[in-house]
N, C-alpha and C positions, 0 to 999 in steps of 0.2 A: 419567768418560766411558764406561767399560765398562758401568756400572750403567744409564746413560741409554740406551745402545745396546740393552741387554737389554730395557729397558722398552718401547722402540719395537717390537721384535720380538714381545714378549709381547702388546702391544695389537693388533698385526697378526694374531697367532695367534687372539686372542679374536674379533676382528671377522670373520675368515675362517671361524671355526667357526660363528658365528651365521648367516653367509651360506650356508654349506653346509647348515646345518640347515634353512633356508628352502627350499633346492632339494630336499632330501629330503622335506620336508613337502608340496611341490607334487605329489609322486607320487600323493597321495590324491585329487587333483582328477580327476573323471570316473571314479574307481575304483568298482567294485561294493562295496567295503568300506564306503563311506560310509553305506550303508543299515543297517549293523550297528552303527555307532559310538554309544556312550553317553559319559557324562562320564568314566568310568574309562578307556575306550578312548582318548579324545582326550588325556587327561593322559599316559597311557602313550606314545601315539604321538609326541606333541610332545616330551616329555622324552627319548624314545629317539632321535629325530632329532638333538637337541642333543648327547646323549651320544656317539652314533656319529660325528657330525661332529667333535666335540672330539678324539676318539681319532685319527681320520684326520689331522686337521690338526696333531696333535702330532708327526707324523713329520717334516715339513719343518722344524719348529721345533727339534727335537732333533738331527736329522741334519745340517742345514745352518746353522741360526741360531746355535746355541751354538758350533760349531767356527769359524765365520766371525768371531764376536765375539771369541773367544780369540785369533784370528790378527790382530785389530785391523783387520779390513776395515771401511771406513766403512759406517755404517748405511744410507745411501742405496743403496749398491751391493748389500749383502747383502739389504736389504729388497726391492730390485728383483728380485733373483734369486728370492727366495721368492715374490714377487708373481706371477712367471711360472709358478712351480710351482703356486701356488694357482689360477691361471687354467686351467692344464692339468687340474687336478682338477675344477674347475667344468665345463669342457667335457666331460670324460668322464661326469660325472654327468648332464649334459643329454642326451648321446647315449644313455646307459643308459636314461634315461626313455623315449626314443623306441623303443629296442629292446624294453624291457619291455612297452610298450603293444602291440607287435606279436606278440611270441613268448611273453610271460609268463615269460621267462627274463631274469635279469640278465646283463650282459655277461660272457662267458667266452671262453676261447681258441677254442672252436668258432665263436662269433659273430664274433670278430675275423678268423679265417681266412676266413670267409664274406664279410665286408665288404671284405677286402683282397685276396681271391683273384682269379684271372684272369677268373672268371665273374661277378664282382660287378656288372658292368654289365648282365648279363642279368637280375639280380634287382631292382636299384634303378635306375630310369630317372628322372632329374631334368631338369627344364628349366632354362634359364639363370637364371630368376628365383629358383629354389630355391638354386642355387649362390651367387647374389648375397646372398640372405638369410642363408645359412650363414656367409659371410664377415663379414657385418655382425654377426651374433650373436657370432662369435668376437672381433671387435674390441670389441664392447660388453663382453663378459666380461673381456677383458684390461683394458679401461678401469676396470671395477668393481674388479678386483684392485688396480690402482694407486690407485684412489680410497680403498680400504681402507688402503693404505700411507700416503697423505697424511693420512687421519683419525688413524692411529696416531701420526704425528709431532705432530699438533695436540693430541691427548690428552696426549702426553708434555710438551709445552710448558705445557699448562694445569695439569699436575700435580694431577689430580683426587684428592682425599684418599681413601685406602683403596679406590681403584677395584680394584686387583688382588685384594685380599682378598675384596671383595664378589663379583667374578667367579668366583673359585675356589670360594666357598661356593655360588654358583648352579650351577656345573658339577658339583660334588660332590653337591649336593642332587638335581639332575636324574638323575645316575647312580644314586644310592641309590633314588630314587623309582621310576624305570623298572624297575630290576632287582627291586625289592621287589614291584611290581605284577605283573611277569611270573612271579616265583616263586609268588606267591599264586594267580595264574591257572592255574599248573600243577596245582593240586589242586582248583580250583573251576571251571576250564574257562570262562573269560570269553571268548566268541567275539570280541568287539571287540578284545581284546588279542591273542589267538592268531592272528587272521587279519591284523590290521594290521601285525604285525611282518614278515610276508612281503613287504610292499611295500618296506621299507627294504633296500637292496642289501647282501648279505653281512653281515647283522646277526644275531648269535647271543647273545641274552640268557641269563642263567643260569636253571636250574631247580633247585629244592631239595626235590623230592618226598621223598627219603630223610630229609632233616632234619626235615620236618614229620611224617613217620611216626615218627621217633625221639622227637619231642617229644609224640607222642600226639595231634597235631592232625589226622591223617588216617591211613587204613589203605590197604593195597594194594587191598583190595576197593572202598573208597569212591572211590579214584582211578580204578579200572578201570571202574566203572559210571557215574560222573558223566557226564551228557549235556551237550552244548553248546547244545542248543536246537532250534528248529524247522528241519528240513531244507528247508522251503519257502523260507527266506530265504537259502539258500546261493547263492553267486555262480557255482556250477557250472551249466552248461547240459547236464545229463545226466539221461536220454538226450536226444538232439537233438530227437526227436519222440516223442509218446506211443506206448507199446508197444501194438501191435495183434496179437491172437491169433486163430487159427482153432481153436476148441476141438476137441481130438482126441476120438475116440469113447471111448478108454480112456487113462487117465493111467498111464504107466509109473513104477515106483519108480526111484529113482536112488541108487546106492551109489558114493560117491567114496572111493577108497583112495589115500592119499598116503604115500609112503615117504620119510622125511627122508634127504637126501643120497644119492639113488639114482643110481648111475652107469649110463650107457647101455650100458656094456660087459657088464653082467651079465644082461641079458635073454636068457638062453640056456637050452636044455633041461636042461643039467646043473646050473645054478645056480638057476633059477626054474621048475621043472617045472610047477607049478600055474598060474602066470601065463602061461607060454609056451603051455600047452595051451589056456587061454582065448583067447589071441591067435590061435590057429589057427581058432577058432570065430568070432572077430571081426576086428578090424583092428589091425595093429601098425604103429607109425610109427617108423621107424629113424633119423630125422634130426630129432628133436624137441628144441626149446629152451625152457627156462624163461624167464621175464622178468627173472630176477635170479640171483645166485650165493649167496644166503643165504635163510633161512626167511622173515623178515618180508616182504620185498618179493617173494619168489618166490610165496608164498601170495596176496599181494595181486593179482598178475597172474593167478593161477589163478582166484580168485573173482570178480574184477571185469572181467577182460579189458582192463584199462587199465594203463598204466605206473605205476611208483612215484612219478612226478611228481605224481600226484593223491592220494598217501597223506594228506597233511595236510589237503587239501580235504575228503576223506571224513571224517576224524577231527573236524575243527573244525566242519564243516557238518552233522554228524549224518546223513550221506548213507548210504543202504543200497544194496548192489549190486542191479542190475536183476534178476539171477537170484534173489536172496533175496526181493525184492518179488513176483516172478511166482510163485514157489513158494508163498508165503503166500496170494496171491490165489486160487490153484488148490486151496487146502485141504490142502497137504502137511503132514505131521508132520515137523518138522526135529529131528534129534538128532546129537550128536557123540560120538566115542569117541577122545579124545586120549591119547597116552602122555605126552608133555611137556605142561606146562600151556598153556592157551590164554589165560592172563592176560597173559603177555608172552612173545613178541610178542602184542599184544592181538587175537588172532584172533576170540575170542568177541565182543568189543565191536564190532569193525570189520565182521564179516560176518554176524552174527546179532543186530543191534541191535534188531530188532522181535520177537525170539523170547524168551519168558520161560523161566526155569529151564534155560537151556542148560548142558550139562555142560562144565565147564572143565578137569577133571583126572580121572585114574584112579588109584586106590590101587595101591601097589606100591613095594618098596624099591629096585628097579633098573629101568633101561629095559626089559630083557627081561621082567621080571615084569609091568610095566605093559602091555607089548605083549600078553603072554599074557592078562592080565586084561581088556583092552579087547576082545580077540577073544571071550573067554568071555561078557562082558557083552552084546556085540552079538548073539551066537547065542541067548542067553537071552531078550533083548528081542524078537528076531525071532519066537521061538516064541509070544510073547504078542500079537503084532500082529494086528490085524484086516486080513485080506488085501484087504478092500474099500477101505481107506483108503490112499492113496498116501503114500509116505514118502521123505524124502531123508536119507541117513545119510553122515556124513563120518568115516572112520577114518584116524587119523594115527599111523603107526608111527615109532618113534624109535631102535631099536637100531642101525640102520646109521649113524646119526649118532654115537651114543655109542661104538660099536665095543667093546661089553662084553657077552659072552654066557658062559653056563656053560662051563667048560673042556671038558666032554664033547661040546660042540657044535662044537669047533674042529678036528675031525679029518676032516671031509668033504673039504675041500681042503687039501692039504699040499704043502710045509711051511708051517706057519702059526704066527704069533705067538699067544700066549695073551691078550695085551693090547697096546694101542698102545705104541710106544717112541719117542715124539716127539723125545726128545733125541738119538736116533741117526740122525735123518733128515738127509740132505744130498744133493747132486746125484749122488753116486757110490753111494748106498745101493741095494742090490738091492731093488726094490719087491715082489718075489714073495711073501715071507712076510707082509708087511703087507697086500698085496692079497688074499691067500688068507684072512686073518682077516676082511677086509671081505666077501669072497664067502661065508664061513661065516655071517656076520651076515645077509646077503641071503637065503641059503638058509633060515635060521631064520625070517625074516619070511615067506618064500614058503610055508612049511608052515602058518603061521598064516592067511595069505590063503586057502590051500587049505581050511581049516576054514570060513572065511566063505563061500566059494563052495559048499561042500558043504551048509552050512546053508540057503542060498538054494535050492539044488536040492531038498533034502528038503522044504522048505516049498512047493515047486511054484511058485517065483517067478522062475525063470530065464527063463520065457517072457513075463514082463511087467516086467523090470527092466533098466535101463541100468546098466552097470558101467564106470567110468572108473578106471584104475590108472595113476598117474604119480608123479613125485617133485617136491618143492618146488624142487630144484636138483640139480646133479651133485656128484661127489666126485672129486678129482684125486689120482693117484698118480704124479706126475712123468712123465706121458705125453709131455709136450713137452720133457723134459730141460732144464728151466729152473729146477729146484729148487722147484717149486710142489707143495704137498701139501694135501689137504683142499679147502676152498672159501672163498669170500669174498675172494679175493686177485687174481683176474683174470677175464676174460670169454671165455676160450677154451671150446671145446665140452666139454672135460673137466670144467669147473665149471658151465657153464650147460646143457649137454646132459643130458637125462634120458629114460628110456623113456616111452612112452605106449601103452597098450592100451585099446581101446574095444570094448565088446560091448553089443548089444541085440538083441532078437528081430527077425529079418528082415534083419539086417545082412549084406551080402555080404562074405564073408571076403576079406581082401586084405592085402598088405604094401606100405606107402607109403614111398617113399624120398625124396620131395621134402621140403624143410624145412617143418616146422610149428612152431607156438609155443603157449605157454600162452594167448595171446590168442585162439586159435581154439576153445578147448574150450567156453566159455560160449555163443558163438553156435551151435555145433553142438547143444548140449544144448537150448537154448531153441527152436530150430527143430524138432529131432527129437521132443522129448518134449512141449513145451508149445504147439507150433504157432505160434510167434512169426513174424509176417510181415515185420517190419522188417528191412532189410538190416543186416548186422553193423556197418557204419560208424556206425549210429545210436547205438550204445551200447558200442562196443569198438574196439580197435586191430587186431582180427583178421579172419580169413576163416572160412568153413566148412572143416572138416578135409578134406572131399573136393574142395576147390578147390585145384588145384596152382599157382595164381598165385604167382610168386616173392615171398617175404617179405623184400623189400629194406628196409634202414634200420629194422631191428628195435631198439627201445629196450630196453636191459637195464640193470639196476643199481639204485642208490639215488637219493635226491633230489639229492645233491651230487656223488657219484662215480658216473658212468653212462657208457654207451657206446652207439654204434650198431653193429650187425652188418650188414654190407652184402654185396656180391658175394663169392662164394667164402669166406664167413665171415671177411672182413677186419674188424678191430675198430678203430673210431675211439673211443678212450677219453678222456673228460674227467674228470680227477681232481679231488678236492676243492680242491686248490690252484689250479685253473684251467688247469693244464698239459694239453695235448692230445698224446696219443701214438697212433701208428698201428701195428698189429701184423697179421701174417698169422695164419692160423688155428692156427699152432704157437707163437704168442707171440714170433715173431722180429720185431724192429722194422723198419718200412718208413719210412725217413727221407725218401724222395723220392716218397711216394705222392701222386698227382695228385687232390687233394680237389675234388670236383664241388660247387661252392658253390651252384649252382642246386638240385641234388637235396637238399643239406643244408638249404637254406631251406625246401623243400617238406616235408621230414621234420620239422623243428622246428614248422612251422605245423600239421602233422597231429597232432603230439603235444599241442599246446595247444588243439585245436579245441573241447574241452568246457568251456572257460572262457568265461563270458559276456562279450560285448564291449559 
């Protein structure tokens, strides 16, 4: 009897898995991805829908089906309970399809709070017929779930020979095929595969790049340079309108200096005398925020003026930032001077896709040596440049991230550690010697930046060069007394805030105290240097830097783990698990924060507005 009971529940599990797979597959209808699909893409997508559905439906079977069977609960009762669970999953998947079509986010706790919050009625206004249809849909879905249970009983009575074995082979084959295709696509960049996987909610297939490299089937370089195809077929609507420029009489050079892990607390005359002196000739932004708390997504927001939500769309769609396109169209010479490699994070591939022979690394045995070498290399190349040709140079310093400098350089700020002592860090640790080590690193980088500025001055280029100096993100030293150190662990100002200094000939010296973001830099550069007439919202999430409009609902973070920073730097964080936490600017939890669902809805729609509909 127990064996027959299990067979009923197994057949119910199988039928529900195929039904859920069909619902997942329906997500592709009216999707922009259909224009990219080929045979490989369809095989991957359909087998992935089945694999993902089978894994999800395994939970009710194992958590409820097996225990109820062992407790000798009648099959009709346990089957009915599981049918209701299946129906609830089907309903959630249908609702998620509706949400995804609007926001291009799958359901998460943010969305749930918005849908169930007190202002939900201000966002979604439904007439009576819509409510009636919704009730009918739910009834139909419940009926389908119980129809599957009835079908499972019928299959059990018919005792189809070797049915279970055949089904298991099919599910196992689908799993191996989908994962194998995805792993292969990781090194060959099949767009139909890489983009269609994003449609399936919370689906994370495996990648085996390191295995293929170990087997000699690929190299780091081949994976890094492999292209995804023609960007014209991307489903991004970016920019929203063609870029229109009013050609300036003279094209300024652009020098971007990025200091990895640069804390906003260190832009002071004693710590950064060279950069501070430049800020007195230009503009200093004292309340500036990166778009992330780590390098990969922080630089993405810096170069594209878009949130990390679009990272994979840029990568898979072979899309190049508007700024890079415009620089190339205006005849700029683009070069890079990186300390840490630009292969990963794939900065070179993502932001210089149309530039040949871009420099991806600088020789040197330590981060400080590489920082020194890139400075020397820039100064040497500068002397060789034809001053009539405009250039864009990106210098990326790393020693403030590594926190390793020669011992003789650790005595400017004392007391100072000679090297990080991570094992000693806790909430009661005195941060002073560690922070002084960090300040000594910043001081060392500032001296190198001083050489860059001197080289520009000696070449006579300060009167025709825009200089932007900022960080990819901040660096925390337990400022909030919550035992956070470093970066990539929260979205407080300590980790997201970073200095910003902008200088160009004719700029009116000023100190700006209103909040600005990395999203604001590209629009300012395009308008000031290249004469772009489009409003910033055509190609960015930002404003012009001289626009003091409040930057409410700023998106920060990664693709899965992200947050909105809103009024008074309150942080609404969505973790990768889907949990939503609300903190004040000091990372103190706000348990009763009144979430404004209407504003959240507008923020989510604004984030997703560059996806074609």
